[in-house]
Structures are given as structure tokens and as C-alpha cells.
C-alpha positions as a printed NumPy array, in Angstrom:
array([[  0.   ,   0.   ,   0.   ],
       [  2.865,   2.397,  -0.532],
       [  2.297,   5.872,  -1.799],
       [  3.769,   6.729,  -5.191],
       [  4.358,  10.464,  -4.694],
       [  7.896,  11.831,  -4.4  ],
       [  8.457,  14.959,  -2.38 ],
       [ 10.871,  16.928,  -0.225],
       [ 10.266,  20.302,   1.434],
       [ 11.769,  22.723,   3.897],
       [  9.54 ,  24.14 ,   6.672],
       [ 10.596,  26.898,   8.996],
       [  9.826,  25.413,  12.377],
       [ 11.156,  25.828,  15.885],
       [ 13.413,  23.058,  17.163],
       [ 12.667,  21.546,  20.543],
       [ 13.806,  18.452,  22.402],
       [ 12.084,  15.142,  22.776],
       [ 11.781,  15.826,  26.489],
       [  9.888,  19.055,  25.907],
       [  7.765,  17.525,  23.176],
       [  6.708,  14.42 ,  25.085],
       [  6.059,  16.439,  28.219],
       [  3.2  ,  18.068,  26.314],
       [  1.532,  14.746,  25.62 ],
       [ -0.893,  13.078,  28.013],
       [ -2.588,   9.733,  27.811],
       [ -6.318,   9.254,  27.57 ],
       [ -6.606,   9.27 ,  31.386],
       [ -4.951,  12.669,  31.619],
       [ -1.745,  11.308,  33.144],
       [  1.45 ,  12.868,  31.735],
       [  3.497,  10.493,  29.614],
       [  6.906,   9.501,  30.931],
       [  9.547,  11.713,  29.396],
       [ 12.136,  10.345,  27.035],
       [ 15.746,  11.526,  26.755],
       [ 16.823,   9.444,  23.798],
       [ 17.151,  12.179,  21.175],
       [ 16.062,  15.637,  20.169],
       [ 13.872,  16.465,  17.219],
       [ 11.735,  19.215,  15.817],
       [  8.109,  19.598,  16.732],
       [  5.924,  18.27 ,  13.927],
       [  2.405,  17.189,  13.158],
       [  3.365,  13.577,  13.808],
       [  3.693,  14.341,  17.511],
       [  0.429,  16.244,  17.426],
       [ -1.211,  13.276,  15.749],
       [  0.122,  10.909,  18.386],
       [ -1.422,  13.106,  21.03 ],
       [ -4.64 ,  13.345,  19.042],
       [ -4.878,   9.562,  18.78 ],
       [ -4.54 ,   9.07 ,  22.509],
       [ -1.581,   6.723,  22.005],
       [  0.607,   6.34 ,  25.087],
       [  4.312,   6.471,  24.241],
       [  5.285,   4.068,  26.995],
       [  8.131,   2.265,  25.19 ],
       [ 11.637,   3.6  ,  25.704],
       [ 11.537,   4.81 ,  22.109],
       [  8.372,   5.524,  20.165],
       [  8.089,   4.86 ,  16.452],
       [  8.518,   8.565,  15.821],
       [ 11.806,   8.609,  17.69 ],
       [ 13.052,   5.551,  15.788],
       [ 12.182,   7.148,  12.468],
       [ 13.865,  10.385,  13.451],
       [ 17.169,   8.564,  13.861],
       [ 16.935,   7.773,  10.148],
       [ 16.053,  11.407,   9.428],
       [ 19.175,  12.599,  11.259],
       [ 21.364,  10.273,   9.209],
       [ 19.875,  11.425,   5.901],
       [ 20.234,  15.089,   6.865],
       [ 23.873,  14.553,   7.808],
       [ 24.612,  13.084,   4.376],
       [ 23.118,  16.118,   2.641],
       [ 25.06 ,  18.512,   4.879],
       [ 28.297,  16.679,   4.136],
       [ 27.611,  16.88 ,   0.409],
       [ 26.825,  20.581,   0.671],
       [ 30.059,  21.28 ,   2.564],
       [ 32.027,  19.24 ,   0.033],
       [ 30.469,  21.134,  -2.877],
       [ 31.151,  24.491,  -1.236],
       [ 34.793,  23.495,  -0.825],
       [ 34.998,  22.501,  -4.476],
       [ 35.324,  18.792,  -3.724],
       [ 32.444,  17.529,  -5.82 ],
       [ 32.647,  13.745,  -5.969],
       [ 30.211,  12.01 ,  -8.265],
       [ 30.96 ,   8.459,  -9.326],
       [ 29.264,   8.572, -12.697],
       [ 30.757,   5.271, -13.796],
       [ 29.129,   3.173, -11.078],
       [ 25.874,   2.649, -12.916],
       [ 27.44 ,   1.699, -16.197],
       [ 28.314,  -1.877, -15.34 ],
       [ 25.313,  -4.089, -15.924],
       [ 25.224,  -7.529, -14.385],
       [ 27.167,  -9.642, -16.89 ],
       [ 24.464, -12.318, -16.77 ],
       [ 22.072,  -9.792, -18.272],
       [ 24.122,  -7.365, -20.332],
       [ 27.73 ,  -7.65 , -21.484],
       [ 29.436,  -4.879, -23.43 ],
       [ 32.797,  -3.155, -23.568],
       [ 31.557,  -0.242, -25.605],
       [ 31.17 ,   2.71 , -23.229],
       [ 29.042,   4.654, -25.704],
       [ 26.68 ,   1.702, -25.888],
       [ 26.415,   1.724, -22.095],
       [ 25.482,   5.395, -22.138],
       [ 22.881,   4.703, -24.811],
       [ 21.442,   1.925, -22.649],
       [ 21.371,   4.267, -19.677],
       [ 19.582,   6.915, -21.73 ],
       [ 17.013,   4.323, -22.805],
       [ 16.606,   3.266, -19.167],
       [ 15.795,   6.801, -18.036],
       [ 13.404,   7.293, -20.952],
       [ 11.556,   4.123, -19.981],
       [ 11.382,   5.293, -16.36 ],
       [  9.831,   8.525, -17.616],
       [  7.255,   6.571, -19.601],
       [  6.278,   4.543, -16.532],
       [  5.95 ,   7.705, -14.452],
       [  3.841,   9.348, -17.166],
       [  1.545,   6.322, -17.328],
       [  0.899,   5.886, -13.628],
       [  1.455,   9.388, -12.167],
       [  0.41 ,  11.744, -14.954],
       [  0.054,  14.94 , -12.943],
       [  3.304,  14.443, -11.091],
       [  5.071,  13.596, -14.351],
       [  3.949,  16.856, -15.974],
       [  5.38 ,  18.774, -13.057],
       [  8.747,  17.032, -13.333],
       [  9.171,  18.338, -16.876],
       [ 10.178,  21.772, -15.57 ],
       [ 12.893,  20.28 , -13.353],
       [ 16.494,  20.143, -14.532],
       [ 17.172,  17.077, -16.727],
       [ 19.378,  15.354, -14.143],
       [ 16.914,  15.874, -11.283],
       [ 14.017,  14.822, -13.484],
       [ 15.65 ,  11.557, -14.523],
       [ 16.69 ,  10.722, -10.967],
       [ 13.153,  11.336,  -9.676],
       [ 11.751,   9.078, -12.399],
       [ 14.195,   6.314, -11.436],
       [ 13.222,   6.535,  -7.75 ],
       [  9.529,   6.509,  -8.644],
       [  9.902,   3.363, -10.75 ],
       [ 11.854,   1.518,  -8.05 ],
       [  9.191,   2.395,  -5.468],
       [  6.427,   1.258,  -7.8  ],
       [  8.162,  -2.026,  -8.56 ],
       [  8.699,  -2.621,  -4.852],
       [  5.04 ,  -1.92 ,  -4.067],
       [  3.921,  -4.221,  -6.884],
       [  5.714,  -7.122,  -5.211],
       [  2.997,  -7.309,  -2.546],
       [  0.133,  -5.452,  -4.22 ],
       [  0.571,  -6.466,  -7.856],
       [ -0.777,  -9.376,  -9.918],
       [  1.907, -11.771,  -8.65 ],
       [  1.543, -10.793,  -4.992],
       [  0.206, -14.233,  -3.988],
       [  3.511, -15.788,  -5.05 ],
       [  5.742, -13.379,  -3.111],
       [  7.52 , -14.834,  -0.084],
       [  9.884, -13.321,   2.5  ],
       [ 12.761, -14.921,   0.584],
       [ 11.677, -13.08 ,  -2.562],
       [ 11.88 ,  -9.803,  -0.648],
       [ 15.31 , -10.82 ,   0.65 ],
       [ 16.45 , -11.283,  -2.956],
       [ 14.963,  -7.906,  -3.886],
       [ 16.91 ,  -6.294,  -1.035],
       [ 20.107,  -7.944,  -2.254],
       [ 19.462,  -6.479,  -5.704],
       [ 19.082,  -3.106,  -4.028],
       [ 22.466,  -3.487,  -2.335],
       [ 24.019,  -4.5  ,  -5.633],
       [ 22.699,  -1.485,  -7.527],
       [ 23.946,   0.845,  -4.796],
       [ 27.349,  -0.764,  -5.303],
       [ 27.149,  -0.103,  -9.032],
       [ 26.042,  -3.606, -10.077],
       [ 22.522,  -3.125, -11.51 ],
       [ 20.622,  -6.17 , -12.694],
       [ 18.423,  -4.576, -15.365],
       [ 17.812,  -1.241, -17.081],
       [ 15.598,   0.141, -14.279],
       [ 18.222,  -0.766, -11.691],
       [ 20.84 ,   0.904, -13.862],
       [ 18.859,   4.148, -13.915],
       [ 18.55 ,   4.192, -10.126],
       [ 22.184,   3.148,  -9.668],
       [ 23.292,   6.107, -11.751],
       [ 20.939,   8.457,  -9.889],
       [ 22.14 ,   7.507,  -6.414],
       [ 25.754,   7.86 ,  -7.528],
       [ 25.107,  11.516,  -8.364],
       [ 23.177,  12.571,  -5.254],
       [ 23.722,  11.97 ,  -1.511],
       [ 20.954,   9.366,  -1.424],
       [ 21.285,   6.774,   1.355],
       [ 20.202,   3.159,   1.053],
       [ 18.396,   3.041,   4.419],
       [ 15.027,   4.491,   3.279],
       [ 14.984,   1.988,   0.409],
       [ 15.633,  -0.876,   2.808],
       [ 12.946,   0.443,   5.104],
       [ 10.418,   0.433,   2.268],
       [ 11.169,  -3.24 ,   1.685],
       [ 10.596,  -3.771,   5.41 ],
       [  7.147,  -2.26 ,   4.912],
       [  6.472,  -4.882,   2.25 ],
       [  7.506,  -7.573,   4.739],
       [  4.955,  -6.179,   7.166],
       [  2.251,  -6.537,   4.509],
       [  3.105, -10.226,   4.213],
       [  2.729, -10.976,   7.911],
       [  0.658,  -8.223,   9.521],
       [ -2.917,  -7.147,   8.84 ],
       [ -3.803,  -5.32 ,  12.086],
       [ -2.258,  -2.38 ,  13.947],
       [ -2.905,  -2.015,  17.662],
       [ -2.463,   1.748,  17.853],
       [ -1.302,   4.769,  15.918],
       [  2.286,   4.323,  17.053],
       [  2.394,   1.013,  15.164],
       [  0.54 ,   2.469,  12.197],
       [  2.882,   5.477,  12.073],
       [  5.886,   3.17 ,  11.677],
       [  4.125,   1.272,   8.893],
       [  3.26 ,   4.538,   7.131],
       [  6.892,   5.585,   7.38 ],
       [  8.075,   2.301,   5.892],
       [  5.793,   2.329,   2.861],
       [  5.457,   6.075,   2.161],
       [  7.48 ,   8.328,   4.46 ],
       [ 10.605,   6.697,   3.046],
       [  9.751,   8.09 ,  -0.377],
       [ 10.13 ,  11.63 ,   0.912],
       [ 13.544,  10.821,   2.411],
       [ 14.684,   9.294,  -0.875],
       [ 13.667,  12.333,  -2.891],
       [ 14.932,  15.244,  -0.76 ],
       [ 18.556,  15.082,  -1.998],
       [ 17.373,  14.929,  -5.625],
       [ 14.672,  17.599,  -5.584],
       [ 16.924,  20.007,  -3.76 ],
       [ 16.445,  22.888,  -1.339],
       [ 16.228,  26.537,  -2.318],
       [ 19.55 ,  28.353,  -1.728],
       [ 17.534,  31.145,  -0.105],
       [ 15.899,  28.81 ,   2.421],
       [ 16.819,  29.439,   6.038],
       [ 15.393,  26.154,   7.282],
       [ 17.566,  23.425,   8.766],
       [ 18.282,  20.271,   6.815],
       [ 16.472,  18.246,   9.489],
       [ 13.312,  20.3  ,   8.993],
       [ 13.456,  19.585,   5.265],
       [ 13.351,  15.887,   5.944],
       [ 10.671,  16.278,   8.616],
       [  8.353,  17.99 ,   6.151],
       [  9.002,  15.399,   3.442],
       [  8.283,  12.708,   6.004],
       [  5.041,  14.468,   7.014],
       [  3.749,  14.402,   3.441],
       [  4.587,  10.735,   3.067],
       [  2.659,   9.943,   6.25 ],
       [ -0.258,  12.128,   5.079],
       [ -0.385,  10.385,   1.707],
       [ -0.404,   6.925,   3.246],
       [ -3.057,   7.807,   5.82 ],
       [ -5.142,   9.083,   2.896],
       [ -4.553,   5.81 ,   1.03 ],
       [ -5.71 ,   3.879,   4.078],
       [ -8.886,   5.939,   4.512],
       [ -9.695,   5.74 ,   0.797],
       [ -9.175,   1.969,   0.622],
       [-10.975,   0.784,   3.778],
       [-13.485,  -1.311,   1.834],
       [-10.942,  -2.699,  -0.605],
       [ -8.582,  -3.69 ,   2.213],
       [-11.42 ,  -5.235,   4.212],
       [-12.259,  -7.517,   1.308],
       [ -8.671,  -8.758,   1.532],
       [ -9.013,  -9.313,   5.286],
       [ -6.915,  -6.27 ,   6.171],
       [ -7.684,  -3.435,   8.58 ],
       [ -5.159,  -0.597,   8.571],
       [ -6.969,   1.433,  11.239],
       [ -5.741,   1.668,  14.858],
       [ -7.513,  -1.048,  16.813],
       [ -7.572,   0.916,  20.074],
       [ -9.194,   3.915,  18.392],
       [-11.816,   1.709,  16.761],
       [-12.643,   0.235,  20.164],
       [-12.961,   3.657,  21.781],
       [-15.37 ,   4.641,  19.003],
       [-17.499,   1.581,  19.745],
       [-16.432,  -0.108,  16.501],
       [-14.724,  -3.375,  15.623],
       [-13.39 ,  -5.28 ,  12.634],
       [-16.829,  -6.823,  12.22 ],
       [-18.334,  -3.382,  11.654],
       [-15.787,  -2.741,   8.918],
       [-16.397,  -6.105,   7.25 ],
       [-20.127,  -5.413,   7.438],
       [-19.501,  -2.176,   5.54 ],
       [-22.376,  -0.129,   6.863],
       [-22.02 ,   3.636,   7.368],
       [-23.338,   4.562,  10.803],
       [-23.122,   7.633,  13.01 ],
       [-20.312,   5.954,  14.94 ],
       [-18.414,   5.373,  11.709],
       [-18.912,   8.969,  10.555],
       [-17.64 ,  10.286,  13.862],
       [-14.635,   7.951,  13.732],
       [-13.801,   8.924,  10.162],
       [-13.976,  12.634,  10.974],
       [-11.22 ,  12.118,  13.518],
       [ -9.083,  10.075,  11.116],
       [ -9.44 ,  12.685,   8.359],
       [ -8.568,  15.455,  10.812],
       [ -5.315,  13.716,  11.661],
       [ -4.382,  13.18 ,   8.01 ],
       [ -4.979,  16.878,   7.337],
       [ -2.683,  17.77 ,  10.23 ],
       [  0.134,  15.971,   8.438],
       [ -0.74 ,  17.712,   5.152],
       [ -0.682,  21.066,   6.978],
       [  2.783,  20.345,   8.339],
       [  4.061,  19.321,   4.916],
       [  2.468,  22.304,   3.19 ],
       [  4.352,  24.776,   5.367],
       [  7.633,  23.878,   3.753],
       [  6.956,  23.805,   0.028],
       [  8.367,  27.318,  -0.368],
       [ 11.725,  26.046,   0.869],
       [ 12.045,  23.567,  -1.977],
       [ 14.194,  24.222,  -5.015],
       [ 12.136,  26.465,  -7.312],
       [ 12.181,  23.99 , -10.215],
       [ 10.829,  21.215,  -7.984],
       [  7.903,  23.034,  -6.373],
       [  5.26 ,  22.598,  -9.065],
       [  5.071,  18.78 ,  -9.079],
       [  5.108,  18.84 ,  -5.3  ],
       [  2.242,  21.315,  -5.044],
       [  0.253,  19.488,  -7.721],
       [  0.595,  16.152,  -5.972],
       [ -0.099,  17.604,  -2.531],
       [ -3.24 ,  19.475,  -3.581],
       [ -4.661,  16.549,  -5.536],
       [ -3.99 ,  13.962,  -2.865],
       [ -5.463,  16.159,  -0.17 ],
       [ -8.677,  16.449,  -2.166],
       [ -9.219,  12.702,  -1.772],
       [-10.138,  13.449,   1.844],
       [-12.718,  15.944,   0.594],
       [-14.139,  13.23 ,  -1.649],
       [-14.512,  10.829,   1.277],
       [-16.547,  13.48 ,   3.074],
       [-18.59 ,  14.133,  -0.059],
       [-19.395,  10.405,  -0.179],
       [-20.828,  10.678,   3.362],
       [-17.821,   8.697,   4.676],
       [-18.794,   5.625,   2.652],
       [-15.353,   4.235,   1.917],
       [-16.742,   0.71 ,   2.018],
       [-18.496,   0.665,  -1.353],
       [-17.315,   3.93 ,  -2.922],
       [-13.737,   4.75 ,  -3.852],
       [-12.954,   8.427,  -3.335],
       [-11.097,  10.037,  -6.214],
       [-10.379,  13.416,  -7.788],
       [-12.096,  13.866, -11.156],
       [-10.301,  15.013, -14.293],
       [-11.867,  18.484, -14.171],
       [-10.672,  19.072, -10.616],
       [ -7.239,  17.747, -11.518],
       [ -7.033,  20.13 , -14.457],
       [ -8.1  ,  23.095, -12.322],
       [ -5.552,  22.202,  -9.664],
       [ -2.572,  22.492, -12.018],
       [ -2.59 ,  26.303, -12.428],
       [ -3.231,  26.681,  -8.69 ],
       [ -0.224,  24.498,  -7.96 ],
       [  1.902,  26.453, -10.417],
       [  0.867,  29.767,  -8.875],
       [  1.794,  28.543,  -5.417],
       [  5.113,  27.268,  -6.73 ],
       [  5.924,  30.696,  -8.182],
       [  4.806,  32.496,  -5.012],
       [  7.075,  30.263,  -2.98 ],
       [ 10.21 ,  31.969,  -4.273],
       [  9.271,  35.168,  -2.469],
       [  8.596,  33.348,   0.8  ],
       [ 11.927,  31.585,   1.19 ],
       [ 14.083,  34.654,   1.516]])
């Protein structure tokens, strides 16, 4: 159930510590949550959503704290690259992606390899255009190198998602995912297996992209093989990070940050993460009926119980007042994540803002459609019609242009 939207932004938010953040949270009985001293991170909508859900962060480290450790690592890589570039030590290994697995492709002609690589990126663009039309249109105003790298990341994410959600999903085993992860390691080492791997291998050799978010996405696919219930929002948050928040972390180094932005690198990643979480929560709310027919419930079990609902109510698929009230709360939380992500679009590189705004605005409207359907996400699939999509494009472009004056 991963989200196929790539994004990275840069919000201007105040940094606080985990201790201060968690001290603001209380459990559903009004008792303050035990403070944690494991790390510091910036206040974001994810913490607000945890409070909203009533989840008690009793473990030594919550899912949010675990994810933030990954965020810190990604931000450090980007900072190191920026310092290196400023010192004139630009190190791109452009030859890494040119060596196809000899069992698939064998050639000593370097020009042929570059032709193959060009074909690989073109094919990635075609896949993106077919399955993410609006986002694809927005990428056309990006620089050629950024555009091709974004396409390659999109295709890898789609292929990974198809392993557990595609036509051959019933044949996928944990060992198959292990082999897919080994292929990922190989392409990061410059040993791609096929043309799509070659495109991504070349992309990650030119940007400070870390392998960890890619591995974490595969971990999300493993969860789909063995887990169909989530006890609380803390568990669901981690799942949403695995299958969608990772996409934002992958794309930040490629999409770039505006030179005029005053935001910290960590806040860039936090905002990208927020959009990934928002997108996946929207997927979950849109697909309640579809998932139920597959025996899956991606809604926090404790929150369902507090609303007087159960899995049986979902499988029954009847819209009641209890269900409407429950859905209003779930939609409110998803919008909180969208709000947090939206704050930072102006900090993104100017050429990357339009596809981000287009995707954000369109995805957010799915929540409006759920409301318009009277919260019937059992038998009706919420979507954004072509007319609304078309009207959203100039709005997204206008916001992208306005963003340049807000970053300084």
C-alpha cells in the first residue's frame, strides 16, 4: 500500500527536544506520559497526531523517535555533500551505474552503455507518465538530471510496491523480498541487474541518497506479508513511514532545497516525512473497503474500540453515526500531516515546487471526496475527477511561483 508520490520540502519550524515535546503529551486518562531523553527532534504534526490519537508512548523509544534517527542520518549526508560542494570537492561516481550484471548485459563499448542508460531513463519517464500523470507533468520543468533521478526513484518504489500489491503478490515470499533487497544493495554498489536498476544506480551515484530508506520500504512490504492489524497509531505510524514516508527521504537530496531557504536540513526531511505519512493515511482511509475484502484493517484497533467499533463493523460495511464520527477524527489527523508538509513547500528548489504542489493538492482532495461520499469508503472509492485535476494544475503552479518570495 505504498504511496507513489515523491516529495521533499523545507519548513521553517522551531526546534525543541524530545523531552519538551513528550512532556506536552498526556494519555487518555490525563496522566502525563513519561519523558524520554533518547534524542532531540523538531516539533511536527506527527507528535500532534500521536497526542490526538490518545496513544501512550510508553516504550523507551516511540516509532517517531526511531524514524527520526533515520532522518538525522539522511540530513547529515546532505550537509556533508553541501560542505564538500562548497569546498569545491564535488565527488560524483558517474561510472558506477554503467556496469550491468554480466548475466544480463555484457558490453565493452562505453558509448553503448550510455545509450542503454539513456534508454533506461526514458523508460522510467514513460512509466511515471503512465501511472502518475500529474506528477510527471510537473517534473518536466525540473532540470534534466533531477528529473531523470526522480523518475528512477519513482519506478523503483512502484516495482517494490507491486511485489505485494501487484498481480503476482500471492507468489511473493519473504525470501523473494530478501532477494529484492540484495538487488538493491548490488545497484547501490554499481552492479545493476536490469535497465531500471541501472537508472537508479546512476541516480544515487550523483546525489547523496542513502540506502536506508529503500531498505525500510522493503521492510514495509515484509509487514504486509505478515501483519494485517495495527494495535495503535504508534504502530501504524511506523508502517506509514516504511511504505510512504521513506519516499520523501529518498527524494529530498534529488529535488533540492532553495539556496535562499533558512530552514535546517532536518526540517526539510521532517516535512518530506510528514507528506509521506499524510499520503499513506489518505490511502488507508480511501481503501478501507478494498482492504477489508482482503481481510486487512489498517486502522488503529484501540481507536476503533474507543469509538465503539470493531473489525466486524468494517467487514459489514455499513455507514453509521459511529463510523462517521470515527472517520472525521481520522481525516482530521491526516490533514494535520498535510498542513505540516504544506508549510515547507516554499523552501524547496524552485524547479521542484510545481510537481510537489500538484501532488499535494490533488492527494489532499481525496479526503474531501470521502466526506462528499458521506464517509462511505466501504463501497465507494474516493477520487479526484479530471476536471478538478485540471483546475488544480494552475493553482499548484501559482503557489510554486509564489514560494520563491517566501523563502528569503
